[in-house]
GUTORTI-903266 format. One record per residue (C-alpha): x, y, z; residue number from 1. Coordinates in pm, 1 decimal. Each point is the difference from the previous one (the first is absolute). Example, Ala and Ser with C-alpha at 12.3 -4.5 7.8 and 13.67 -1.06 7.14 Angstrom:
REM residues 2
<pt px="1230.0" py="-450.0" pz="780.0" pos="1"/>
<pt px="137.0" py="344.0" pz="-66.0" pos="2"/>
This chain:
REM residues 368
<pt px="-6923.0" py="-62.3" pz="260.4" pos="1"/>
<pt px="63.3" py="-121.5" pz="354.7" pos="2"/>
<pt px="304.6" py="-195.1" pz="-124.7" pos="3"/>
<pt px="158.6" py="309.6" pz="-153.6" pos="4"/>
<pt px="-73.0" py="196.3" pz="316.0" pos="5"/>
<pt px="179.9" py="-262.6" pz="211.2" pos="6"/>
<pt px="298.2" py="3.3" pz="-239.7" pos="7"/>
<pt px="11.8" py="379.5" pz="17.9" pos="8"/>
<pt px="-13.5" py="2.4" pz="380.4" pos="9"/>
<pt px="271.4" py="-269.0" pz="29.7" pos="10"/>
<pt px="224.5" py="179.8" pz="-251.7" pos="11"/>
<pt px="-51.6" py="333.9" pz="172.7" pos="12"/>
<pt px="71.6" py="-160.6" pz="338.2" pos="13"/>
<pt px="322.8" py="-156.4" pz="-128.4" pos="14"/>
<pt px="112.6" py="336.3" pz="-137.8" pos="15"/>
<pt px="-68.3" py="167.7" pz="334.2" pos="16"/>
<pt px="181.5" py="-282.7" pz="185.1" pos="17"/>
<pt px="300.5" py="16.6" pz="-233.1" pos="18"/>
<pt px="27.1" py="375.3" pz="41.2" pos="19"/>
<pt px="-30.6" py="-35.0" pz="378.7" pos="20"/>
<pt px="270.7" py="-268.7" pz="13.0" pos="21"/>
<pt px="238.1" py="206.8" pz="-211.2" pos="22"/>
<pt px="-66.4" py="305.6" pz="213.1" pos="23"/>
<pt px="37.7" py="-199.3" pz="322.7" pos="24"/>
<pt px="338.9" py="-134.2" pz="-107.8" pos="25"/>
<pt px="121.6" py="349.9" pz="-86.0" pos="26"/>
<pt px="-115.4" py="129.0" pz="340.0" pos="27"/>
<pt px="174.7" py="-285.9" pz="186.6" pos="28"/>
<pt px="334.4" py="90.3" pz="-161.5" pos="29"/>
<pt px="-38.6" py="377.3" pz="5.3" pos="30"/>
<pt px="282.8" py="37.6" pz="251.3" pos="31"/>
<pt px="151.7" py="342.2" pz="48.8" pos="32"/>
<pt px="313.8" py="56.5" pz="-204.9" pos="33"/>
<pt px="-66.2" py="-267.8" pz="-262.7" pos="34"/>
<pt px="17.1" py="106.7" pz="-365.0" pos="35"/>
<pt px="-315.5" py="1.3" pz="-216.6" pos="36"/>
<pt px="-124.2" py="-314.6" pz="-171.5" pos="37"/>
<pt px="-277.4" py="-260.5" pz="-8.4" pos="38"/>
<pt px="-33.3" py="-318.4" pz="205.0" pos="39"/>
<pt px="-244.9" py="-202.5" pz="-209.4" pos="40"/>
<pt px="-198.5" py="-281.5" pz="161.7" pos="41"/>
<pt px="38.4" py="-107.8" pz="363.6" pos="42"/>
<pt px="252.4" py="-287.7" pz="30.9" pos="43"/>
<pt px="57.7" py="-21.6" pz="-378.3" pos="44"/>
<pt px="90.0" py="365.7" pz="-46.1" pos="45"/>
<pt px="118.2" py="76.2" pz="-354.5" pos="46"/>
<pt px="188.5" py="-328.1" pz="-43.1" pos="47"/>
<pt px="-206.1" py="-116.7" pz="-298.7" pos="48"/>
<pt px="60.9" py="319.6" pz="-197.9" pos="49"/>
<pt px="369.0" py="-3.0" pz="96.1" pos="50"/>
<pt px="55.6" py="-359.6" pz="-117.8" pos="51"/>
<pt px="-203.7" py="36.3" pz="-318.6" pos="52"/>
<pt px="121.7" py="342.0" pz="-111.9" pos="53"/>
<pt px="357.0" py="-13.5" pz="129.9" pos="54"/>
<pt px="197.9" py="314.0" pz="-96.5" pos="55"/>
<pt px="-317.6" py="161.9" pz="-138.7" pos="56"/>
<pt px="-152.1" py="-1.5" pz="349.0" pos="57"/>
<pt px="299.7" py="190.8" pz="137.7" pos="58"/>
<pt px="-6.8" py="248.1" pz="-288.6" pos="59"/>
<pt px="-371.8" py="68.1" pz="47.2" pos="60"/>
<pt px="38.1" py="55.2" pz="375.0" pos="61"/>
<pt px="300.7" py="221.7" pz="-57.9" pos="62"/>
<pt px="-200.8" py="213.1" pz="-245.8" pos="63"/>
<pt px="-275.2" py="40.7" pz="263.2" pos="64"/>
<pt px="203.2" py="48.4" pz="318.5" pos="65"/>
<pt px="358.6" py="82.2" pz="-98.2" pos="66"/>
<pt px="325.4" py="-181.3" pz="77.5" pos="67"/>
<pt px="-95.7" py="-93.5" pz="356.9" pos="68"/>
<pt px="-330.1" py="-176.4" pz="68.0" pos="69"/>
<pt px="-158.7" py="-271.2" pz="214.6" pos="70"/>
<pt px="-177.6" py="-319.1" pz="-97.3" pos="71"/>
<pt px="-96.6" py="-339.6" pz="145.6" pos="72"/>
<pt px="190.0" py="-279.7" pz="-177.8" pos="73"/>
<pt px="45.0" py="-370.8" pz="74.2" pos="74"/>
<pt px="-163.4" py="31.8" pz="341.2" pos="75"/>
<pt px="193.5" py="302.2" pz="130.2" pos="76"/>
<pt px="-18.4" py="376.6" pz="3.0" pos="77"/>
<pt px="266.4" py="110.6" pz="-246.5" pos="78"/>
<pt px="161.4" py="337.9" pz="-56.4" pos="79"/>
<pt px="124.3" py="26.8" pz="-359.1" pos="80"/>
<pt px="285.8" py="237.1" pz="-76.8" pos="81"/>
<pt px="88.8" py="78.4" pz="-362.9" pos="82"/>
<pt px="216.2" py="296.3" pz="94.6" pos="83"/>
<pt px="374.9" py="-54.4" pz="-75.6" pos="84"/>
<pt px="120.6" py="226.5" pz="282.6" pos="85"/>
<pt px="-222.9" py="-165.4" pz="258.7" pos="86"/>
<pt px="90.5" py="-349.8" pz="-123.5" pos="87"/>
<pt px="366.9" py="88.0" pz="36.4" pos="88"/>
<pt px="-67.7" py="96.5" pz="361.9" pos="89"/>
<pt px="-189.3" py="-325.4" pz="64.4" pos="90"/>
<pt px="275.2" py="-220.1" pz="-144.9" pos="91"/>
<pt px="278.0" py="171.1" pz="195.6" pos="92"/>
<pt px="-170.1" py="17.9" pz="340.4" pos="93"/>
<pt px="-78.7" py="-359.3" pz="92.7" pos="94"/>
<pt px="165.5" py="51.5" pz="336.3" pos="95"/>
<pt px="-234.4" py="289.6" pz="79.9" pos="96"/>
<pt px="-335.0" py="-171.8" pz="40.3" pos="97"/>
<pt px="-13.4" py="-182.1" pz="-335.8" pos="98"/>
<pt px="49.4" py="-373.0" pz="-60.3" pos="99"/>
<pt px="-84.5" py="-229.1" pz="-294.9" pos="100"/>
<pt px="-373.3" py="-68.2" pz="6.8" pos="101"/>
<pt px="-192.6" py="-234.0" pz="-228.4" pos="102"/>
<pt px="-361.5" py="-117.5" pz="-35.7" pos="103"/>
<pt px="-102.1" py="-262.9" pz="254.0" pos="104"/>
<pt px="-71.2" py="-250.9" pz="-275.9" pos="105"/>
<pt px="360.2" py="30.2" pz="-123.4" pos="106"/>
<pt px="147.2" py="-35.5" pz="349.6" pos="107"/>
<pt px="-217.8" py="-302.8" pz="77.0" pos="108"/>
<pt px="86.3" py="-185.2" pz="-319.4" pos="109"/>
<pt px="371.2" py="87.2" pz="-26.0" pos="110"/>
<pt px="49.6" py="-87.8" pz="368.0" pos="111"/>
<pt px="77.7" py="187.6" pz="320.4" pos="112"/>
<pt px="376.1" py="-47.1" pz="-49.2" pos="113"/>
<pt px="20.6" py="144.2" pz="-351.1" pos="114"/>
<pt px="218.4" py="307.9" pz="-37.3" pos="115"/>
<pt px="-302.0" py="228.3" pz="-55.8" pos="116"/>
<pt px="-156.2" py="-100.0" pz="333.4" pos="117"/>
<pt px="295.2" py="55.4" pz="236.0" pos="118"/>
<pt px="161.5" py="320.9" pz="119.4" pos="119"/>
<pt px="310.4" py="123.1" pz="178.3" pos="120"/>
<pt px="266.4" py="-260.7" pz="81.7" pos="121"/>
<pt px="-208.3" py="-283.8" pz="-147.6" pos="122"/>
<pt px="-34.1" py="186.8" pz="-329.5" pos="123"/>
<pt px="373.8" py="66.6" pz="-10.4" pos="124"/>
<pt px="70.8" py="-369.6" pz="66.5" pos="125"/>
<pt px="-240.3" py="-120.0" pz="-271.2" pos="126"/>
<pt px="132.3" py="255.9" pz="-247.3" pos="127"/>
<pt px="356.1" py="-118.9" pz="62.6" pos="128"/>
<pt px="-107.7" py="-362.8" pz="-49.2" pos="129"/>
<pt px="-161.9" py="78.8" pz="-336.1" pos="130"/>
<pt px="287.7" py="218.0" pz="-124.2" pos="131"/>
<pt px="244.0" py="-279.7" pz="82.2" pos="132"/>
<pt px="-182.2" py="-211.3" pz="-260.9" pos="133"/>
<pt px="96.9" py="241.0" pz="-280.3" pos="134"/>
<pt px="360.9" py="75.6" pz="91.4" pos="135"/>
<pt px="253.5" py="19.6" pz="-283.4" pos="136"/>
<pt px="129.1" py="-349.8" pz="82.0" pos="137"/>
<pt px="-355.2" py="-143.8" pz="-4.7" pos="138"/>
<pt px="-69.4" py="169.5" pz="-333.6" pos="139"/>
<pt px="328.9" py="-122.3" pz="-147.2" pos="140"/>
<pt px="0.1" py="-358.2" pz="129.1" pos="141"/>
<pt px="-370.2" py="-87.6" pz="26.3" pos="142"/>
<pt px="-245.4" py="234.8" pz="-168.1" pos="143"/>
<pt px="159.4" py="64.4" pz="-339.3" pos="144"/>
<pt px="80.1" py="-366.3" pz="-81.7" pos="145"/>
<pt px="-352.9" py="-107.5" pz="94.8" pos="146"/>
<pt px="-164.3" py="284.2" pz="-190.8" pos="147"/>
<pt px="208.0" py="-80.9" pz="-308.4" pos="148"/>
<pt px="-93.3" py="-368.6" pz="17.6" pos="149"/>
<pt px="-366.8" py="76.2" pz="60.7" pos="150"/>
<pt px="-32.5" py="256.4" pz="-280.2" pos="151"/>
<pt px="159.3" py="-232.8" pz="-255.9" pos="152"/>
<pt px="-257.4" py="-264.0" pz="86.2" pos="153"/>
<pt px="-293.6" py="240.3" pz="30.8" pos="154"/>
<pt px="60.2" py="176.9" pz="-333.0" pos="155"/>
<pt px="76.9" py="-316.2" pz="-198.0" pos="156"/>
<pt px="-361.3" py="-48.9" pz="-114.5" pos="157"/>
<pt px="-84.5" py="363.9" pz="-79.0" pos="158"/>
<pt px="136.3" py="-1.9" pz="-355.7" pos="159"/>
<pt px="-258.0" py="3.2" pz="-283.0" pos="160"/>
<pt px="-288.4" py="19.8" pz="250.7" pos="161"/>
<pt px="-251.7" py="273.6" pz="75.5" pos="162"/>
<pt px="27.4" py="67.0" pz="372.3" pos="163"/>
<pt px="-172.1" py="211.6" pz="262.2" pos="164"/>
<pt px="286.5" py="216.3" pz="127.2" pos="165"/>
<pt px="-182.2" py="103.3" pz="317.9" pos="166"/>
<pt px="-79.9" py="-358.2" pz="97.1" pos="167"/>
<pt px="339.5" py="-136.5" pz="-103.3" pos="168"/>
<pt px="198.9" py="264.1" pz="186.6" pos="169"/>
<pt px="-209.5" py="-54.2" pz="315.2" pos="170"/>
<pt px="63.7" py="-373.6" pz="-26.2" pos="171"/>
<pt px="369.4" py="62.3" pz="-68.8" pos="172"/>
<pt px="44.0" py="228.7" pz="302.0" pos="173"/>
<pt px="-183.3" py="-234.2" pz="237.3" pos="174"/>
<pt px="169.2" py="-322.1" pz="-114.0" pos="175"/>
<pt px="341.5" py="165.8" pz="8.4" pos="176"/>
<pt px="-66.5" py="118.4" pz="357.0" pos="177"/>
<pt px="-106.0" py="-349.2" pz="105.0" pos="178"/>
<pt px="320.1" py="-145.2" pz="-142.4" pos="179"/>
<pt px="213.5" py="261.2" pz="175.9" pos="180"/>
<pt px="-178.4" py="-39.6" pz="333.2" pos="181"/>
<pt px="-61.2" py="-369.1" pz="41.8" pos="182"/>
<pt px="20.7" py="-191.5" pz="-329.5" pos="183"/>
<pt px="-354.0" py="-137.6" pz="5.3" pos="184"/>
<pt px="-71.1" py="-310.7" pz="-205.7" pos="185"/>
<pt px="-150.3" py="76.0" pz="-341.3" pos="186"/>
<pt px="-285.5" py="-246.0" pz="58.4" pos="187"/>
<pt px="-155.8" py="234.1" pz="257.4" pos="188"/>
<pt px="53.5" py="331.5" pz="-184.3" pos="189"/>
<pt px="-354.0" py="36.3" pz="-142.5" pos="190"/>
<pt px="-159.1" py="-52.0" pz="341.3" pos="191"/>
<pt px="247.4" py="238.6" pz="163.4" pos="192"/>
<pt px="-66.6" py="276.4" pz="-255.5" pos="193"/>
<pt px="-376.7" py="-34.4" pz="37.9" pos="194"/>
<pt px="28.1" py="15.5" pz="378.4" pos="195"/>
<pt px="227.0" py="303.3" pz="-11.5" pos="196"/>
<pt px="-232.4" py="195.2" pz="-228.8" pos="197"/>
<pt px="-274.8" py="-51.7" pz="262.0" pos="198"/>
<pt px="237.8" py="113.8" pz="273.8" pos="199"/>
<pt px="79.5" py="321.6" pz="-189.4" pos="200"/>
<pt px="-368.9" py="78.7" pz="-57.5" pos="201"/>
<pt px="-66.8" py="-53.0" pz="370.2" pos="202"/>
<pt px="252.1" py="266.6" pz="102.7" pos="203"/>
<pt px="-186.9" py="272.1" pz="-192.1" pos="204"/>
<pt px="-347.2" py="-76.8" pz="130.4" pos="205"/>
<pt px="-215.0" py="85.6" pz="298.8" pos="206"/>
<pt px="96.0" py="-215.4" pz="303.2" pos="207"/>
<pt px="-335.5" py="-181.1" pz="8.3" pos="208"/>
<pt px="59.3" py="-368.2" pz="70.9" pos="209"/>
<pt px="-307.4" py="-156.0" pz="-161.4" pos="210"/>
<pt px="-0.4" py="-290.2" pz="-248.6" pos="211"/>
<pt px="53.5" py="103.5" pz="-366.0" pos="212"/>
<pt px="138.9" py="344.7" pz="91.5" pos="213"/>
<pt px="344.8" py="86.8" pz="-138.1" pos="214"/>
<pt px="129.7" py="46.1" pz="354.1" pos="215"/>
<pt px="-115.8" py="-348.3" pz="106.2" pos="216"/>
<pt px="148.8" py="-159.9" pz="-313.6" pos="217"/>
<pt px="324.5" py="193.2" pz="51.3" pos="218"/>
<pt px="21.4" py="-109.6" pz="363.2" pos="219"/>
<pt px="-58.0" py="-363.9" pz="-101.6" pos="220"/>
<pt px="275.0" py="39.6" pz="-261.0" pos="221"/>
<pt px="233.3" py="127.3" pz="273.1" pos="222"/>
<pt px="-72.4" py="-312.1" pz="207.9" pos="223"/>
<pt px="87.8" py="-212.5" pz="-303.8" pos="224"/>
<pt px="333.8" py="178.5" pz="-49.0" pos="225"/>
<pt px="86.3" py="-10.9" pz="369.8" pos="226"/>
<pt px="-64.1" py="-376.2" pz="2.4" pos="227"/>
<pt px="203.3" py="-44.8" pz="-319.2" pos="228"/>
<pt px="297.0" py="200.4" pz="127.5" pos="229"/>
<pt px="-8.4" py="-151.6" pz="348.3" pos="230"/>
<pt px="19.3" py="-350.7" pz="-147.8" pos="231"/>
<pt px="283.8" py="109.1" pz="-228.8" pos="232"/>
<pt px="193.9" py="136.7" pz="298.5" pos="233"/>
<pt px="-59.7" py="-319.6" pz="200.5" pos="234"/>
<pt px="111.0" py="-220.0" pz="-291.4" pos="235"/>
<pt px="319.2" py="200.0" pz="-43.5" pos="236"/>
<pt px="81.6" py="-18.4" pz="368.8" pos="237"/>
<pt px="-57.6" py="-374.7" pz="-3.8" pos="238"/>
<pt px="234.0" py="-44.7" pz="-298.3" pos="239"/>
<pt px="263.4" py="229.5" pz="160.0" pos="240"/>
<pt px="94.9" py="112.4" pz="-350.2" pos="241"/>
<pt px="49.1" py="373.6" pz="-55.2" pos="242"/>
<pt px="-162.0" py="107.4" pz="-326.3" pos="243"/>
<pt px="151.8" py="283.1" pz="-201.8" pos="244"/>
<pt px="-303.6" py="227.8" pz="-13.2" pos="245"/>
<pt px="-155.0" py="278.4" pz="209.9" pos="246"/>
<pt px="-179.8" py="-239.4" pz="232.2" pos="247"/>
<pt px="321.9" py="-195.1" pz="52.4" pos="248"/>
<pt px="187.5" py="320.5" pz="81.6" pos="249"/>
<pt px="-264.3" py="112.6" pz="250.9" pos="250"/>
<pt px="6.4" py="-342.5" pz="167.7" pos="251"/>
<pt px="380.5" py="-16.1" pz="14.2" pos="252"/>
<pt px="78.1" py="142.1" pz="343.8" pos="253"/>
<pt px="374.9" py="-30.9" pz="-54.8" pos="254"/>
<pt px="11.7" py="210.0" pz="-318.9" pos="255"/>
<pt px="-284.4" py="239.3" pz="82.6" pos="256"/>
<pt px="42.4" py="232.3" pz="297.3" pos="257"/>
<pt px="-370.8" py="91.2" pz="-7.9" pos="258"/>
<pt px="-160.6" py="-276.4" pz="206.1" pos="259"/>
<pt px="-363.4" py="-35.7" pz="-104.0" pos="260"/>
<pt px="-267.7" py="-225.5" pz="142.8" pos="261"/>
<pt px="-195.6" py="-227.2" pz="-234.5" pos="262"/>
<pt px="-296.5" py="236.4" pz="18.4" pos="263"/>
<pt px="219.3" py="296.3" pz="-94.6" pos="264"/>
<pt px="157.2" py="-193.7" pz="-288.5" pos="265"/>
<pt px="-342.0" py="-98.3" pz="-137.6" pos="266"/>
<pt px="-135.7" py="354.5" pz="21.1" pos="267"/>
<pt px="308.1" py="142.8" pz="-172.9" pos="268"/>
<pt px="-24.8" py="-252.6" pz="-284.7" pos="269"/>
<pt px="-368.2" py="79.3" pz="-54.8" pos="270"/>
<pt px="79.1" py="374.4" pz="10.7" pos="271"/>
<pt px="286.4" py="-32.6" pz="-251.7" pos="272"/>
<pt px="-222.9" py="-195.2" pz="-239.2" pos="273"/>
<pt px="-277.7" py="254.9" pz="48.2" pos="274"/>
<pt px="228.2" py="299.9" pz="-57.1" pos="275"/>
<pt px="117.0" py="-125.3" pz="-338.6" pos="276"/>
<pt px="-325.1" py="-153.5" pz="-120.8" pos="277"/>
<pt px="-140.3" py="311.0" pz="-169.8" pos="278"/>
<pt px="294.6" py="240.5" pz="-2.8" pos="279"/>
<pt px="255.7" py="-216.9" pz="-183.0" pos="280"/>
<pt px="-250.7" py="-137.7" pz="-249.7" pos="281"/>
<pt px="-145.8" py="344.5" pz="-76.8" pos="282"/>
<pt px="344.4" py="157.0" pz="-42.6" pos="283"/>
<pt px="111.8" py="-286.6" pz="-227.5" pos="284"/>
<pt px="-313.9" py="33.2" pz="-212.3" pos="285"/>
<pt px="42.8" py="376.2" pz="-30.8" pos="286"/>
<pt px="366.1" py="-45.4" pz="-96.1" pos="287"/>
<pt px="-112.5" py="-210.5" pz="-297.0" pos="288"/>
<pt px="-254.1" py="266.0" pz="-98.3" pos="289"/>
<pt px="238.2" py="294.8" pz="29.7" pos="290"/>
<pt px="274.6" py="-179.6" pz="-192.8" pos="291"/>
<pt px="-250.0" py="-82.6" pz="-274.5" pos="292"/>
<pt px="-101.2" py="367.1" pz="-13.2" pos="293"/>
<pt px="365.1" py="116.9" pz="-11.3" pos="294"/>
<pt px="189.3" py="-210.0" pz="-258.7" pos="295"/>
<pt px="319.6" py="204.8" pz="43.0" pos="296"/>
<pt px="20.1" py="-98.3" pz="367.5" pos="297"/>
<pt px="-79.7" py="-361.7" pz="-91.2" pos="298"/>
<pt px="282.9" py="-5.7" pz="-253.2" pos="299"/>
<pt px="243.9" py="146.4" pz="255.3" pos="300"/>
<pt px="-107.6" py="-265.5" pz="249.9" pos="301"/>
<pt px="57.3" py="-275.5" pz="-257.4" pos="302"/>
<pt px="347.8" py="131.6" pz="-76.5" pos="303"/>
<pt px="96.4" py="-5.6" pz="367.5" pos="304"/>
<pt px="-119.8" py="-357.1" pz="52.7" pos="305"/>
<pt px="141.7" py="-134.2" pz="-328.7" pos="306"/>
<pt px="338.6" py="149.2" pz="92.0" pos="307"/>
<pt px="-10.0" py="-193.1" pz="328.8" pos="308"/>
<pt px="-114.9" py="-324.4" pz="-168.0" pos="309"/>
<pt px="277.4" py="18.5" pz="-261.1" pos="310"/>
<pt px="254.8" py="-60.9" pz="275.6" pos="311"/>
<pt px="-181.0" py="-313.1" pz="120.9" pos="312"/>
<pt px="-102.4" py="-341.2" pz="-120.4" pos="313"/>
<pt px="-378.0" py="-48.1" pz="-48.4" pos="314"/>
<pt px="-26.5" py="-209.9" pz="316.3" pos="315"/>
<pt px="197.7" py="240.6" pz="220.6" pos="316"/>
<pt px="-218.5" py="183.1" pz="257.9" pos="317"/>
<pt px="-7.7" py="372.6" pz="68.2" pos="318"/>
<pt px="228.2" py="81.3" pz="294.5" pos="319"/>
<pt px="36.6" py="292.2" pz="238.0" pos="320"/>
<pt px="263.0" py="175.8" pz="-213.7" pos="321"/>
<pt px="-234.8" py="-16.2" pz="-297.9" pos="322"/>
<pt px="-275.1" py="152.5" pz="210.2" pos="323"/>
<pt px="225.5" py="288.1" pz="108.2" pos="324"/>
<pt px="88.5" py="60.2" pz="-366.4" pos="325"/>
<pt px="-368.1" py="43.9" pz="-94.4" pos="326"/>
<pt px="-5.9" py="376.8" pz="46.7" pos="327"/>
<pt px="-266.8" py="69.9" pz="-261.5" pos="328"/>
<pt px="-210.7" py="-293.7" pz="122.0" pos="329"/>
<pt px="0.8" py="134.1" pz="354.6" pos="330"/>
<pt px="-97.4" py="344.1" pz="-132.9" pos="331"/>
<pt px="-296.1" py="-160.0" pz="-182.5" pos="332"/>
<pt px="-106.5" py="-176.9" pz="320.7" pos="333"/>
<pt px="15.7" py="323.2" pz="202.9" pos="334"/>
<pt px="-190.6" py="200.4" pz="-261.1" pos="335"/>
<pt px="-265.0" py="-272.2" pz="-34.9" pos="336"/>
<pt px="-45.3" py="-7.7" pz="377.0" pos="337"/>
<pt px="-48.4" py="376.1" pz="-0.4" pos="338"/>
<pt px="-249.7" py="1.4" pz="-286.8" pos="339"/>
<pt px="-194.7" py="-308.3" pz="109.6" pos="340"/>
<pt px="-88.0" py="159.6" pz="336.8" pos="341"/>
<pt px="-67.7" py="-341.7" pz="152.2" pos="342"/>
<pt px="-14.7" py="128.3" pz="357.7" pos="343"/>
<pt px="-336.8" py="170.3" pz="55.8" pos="344"/>
<pt px="84.3" py="148.1" pz="336.8" pos="345"/>
<pt px="182.0" py="-26.7" pz="328.3" pos="346"/>
<pt px="-201.9" py="-77.2" pz="311.7" pos="347"/>
<pt px="79.4" py="153.8" pz="336.9" pos="348"/>
<pt px="-185.6" py="0.0" pz="332.2" pos="349"/>
<pt px="8.1" py="275.9" pz="259.5" pos="350"/>
<pt px="73.3" py="-110.7" pz="356.2" pos="351"/>
<pt px="-79.8" py="333.6" pz="164.6" pos="352"/>
<pt px="-184.4" py="324.8" pz="-65.7" pos="353"/>
<pt px="217.9" py="209.2" pz="-224.2" pos="354"/>
<pt px="4.8" py="289.7" pz="-242.3" pos="355"/>
<pt px="74.8" py="-67.2" pz="-365.0" pos="356"/>
<pt px="43.5" py="317.3" pz="-201.6" pos="357"/>
<pt px="-223.9" py="182.4" pz="244.2" pos="358"/>
<pt px="-272.9" py="-269.1" pz="-6.1" pos="359"/>
<pt px="-75.3" py="-228.8" pz="293.4" pos="360"/>
<pt px="-16.7" py="-372.0" pz="-75.4" pos="361"/>
<pt px="-217.5" py="-220.7" pz="220.2" pos="362"/>
<pt px="206.7" py="-271.6" pz="172.2" pos="363"/>
<pt px="-217.0" py="-283.4" pz="-135.3" pos="364"/>
<pt px="40.8" py="101.6" pz="-363.2" pos="365"/>
<pt px="243.3" py="-125.8" pz="-257.9" pos="366"/>
<pt px="196.0" py="238.3" pz="-216.7" pos="367"/>
<pt px="40.6" py="-115.2" pz="-358.5" pos="368"/>
């Protein structure tokens, strides 16, 4: 009897403590002018529910509080806006107290020089450096030939096999990016992919640097990639040979007017890999699904590509003129991107007290 009494008292005490902690966290963030919402646990907030439930979490909170609500995600107070008119205002007023703002875990792991972490003139400089990598001449002379070569090799063993489209497209997108950026040796690909998956998990976790946490593993993965890329840069400088890839272009001070330090180059490479890791693979996978579900579109796509191949020998690569002729293919890509909804949100940070649609936003919050 005494045992059950102790269990009851402990359970009751934990319930009271949990309620008090939840209430305390709500009181701490009950700043005037903030929209309604819940804060969850101290420090952890509602991160666990957000990561586990994903879009369902946002839908549930929207049903409770409307299109504009507060939460505590990934270590920061977050204001969530699901209102189209307000989001339009946010995206067009970066010069009026709004700048890109991302979770601390993402900024730590992607690096302080990545394009999401810098503002003003630095952001403009980094943006120009990245856009120069995908100019029409780069696409024509470098990207398309390498993509064609890679895809021929990558798809050669798919025939007559049952494959996991999600896994294969993720592998395809990542390996293709590696080839475009720095042409890593195939012997190290498995280790690189494993390390990068840890890095990605670390960016969407609480910034708690303790052994076995996703953040700690992600930060260790970043150190591995920084070491790998730094050695690659040093080896290329020692050889004095200019490689025809993105890293070679960024290192070539004569051809590239955007002069980047080694640290900036490394952070941009990690950011480019990160940006395409989920988005490209998910869009590619969904393209396969949608084409399977719409045989008429698939047949039209086949006709367009067979018409292009008829003018070429089997070994001839796809060139820039062929790409421009793929009108239906480009329409499929655009429609797939729209339907896949890969981007879950845009993150902005307020730099001053301001009014958004008549609501005040606290200067330490992030607007999603």
